[in-house]
N, C-alpha and C positions, 0 to 999 in steps of 0.2 A: 637442219634440214641447212645445203649452201645458201648462200645470195642468192647465187645463178639463180636455183628454183624459185626465187620469190620472184625474180623481176616478171613482167608481163601480168600480173594478176592482178584482175581489177581486187577494189577495196570498198566492202558495201560499209551502210550504219543500219541493222538490221530493227532499230524502235523506230527506221525515220522512211526506212529503204530507197534509202540514196545510193548514188553510185559517188564516191566521195572524190574517183583519179583512179588511176593506173600505179602497181609496183614497178618504182622507177620517171614517175612525174613524179614522185615523193620524196627527198632527204627521206635518214635512217641517220640515229643521236646511235652510234656506240657508246659502251662505256670504254675510256683505256686501256682501263686493264682488264679487265677483263676480254673486253673484243665481242659482247652478247650486245643485242639490239637492246637498247632501251626506250623511244618510242619510233613513231613513225611525225616527219612535219608533211605535215598536207598546204597545199598555199588556197589561199582564200577563194580565191577567183573559183574556182571548181564546188569548193564546200558547197561555199553560200552562193554563188554568184555576181557574185561584186564586181565594177569594173577599179575595182581600186586596184593597186600594185604593192606586193611589199609586205601585204599579209601574211600573217600563212597560223596553222589550225596543229598544235602538239597532244596526236595522241597515245599517253602513252600504252607499250605493247602487254600491261598485264588486261586490258580493254580489247584483247582480239581472242574471239573467241572459238572460231575455227580457223584453221588453214584451210582451206580444199586445190583441187584440182586445178582449176579454174580462178579463184576465185580469195581473196582474206575479208572473213565476217567480222568484221567491228559491234561492239555495246557498252557507248558511251554514252554518260550520264547526262541526262540535259543541267544538270546545274552544270559543265562544266562543256555546254556550247557554245558560244555567244551567238547576239543574234545579230541580224545586220543592222546599218545602223540610216 
């Protein structure tokens, strides 16, 4: 799959039934040696509804369960989600 095919897809957490953002509003972490995507970096403003700037959540590529025509479904374990202060 090409990066251009991922752009614009909604990112949804299946456990919390939450829309986390849209790919294009997130950053990608890419392995420099292989060129493969290793993680999605999602701003916490969209993830937690915080008003603080500069916080982000790293979601490893292994937590992606399905990439469909309109959205990317994530299954992130509860212990990896930070609760807002």
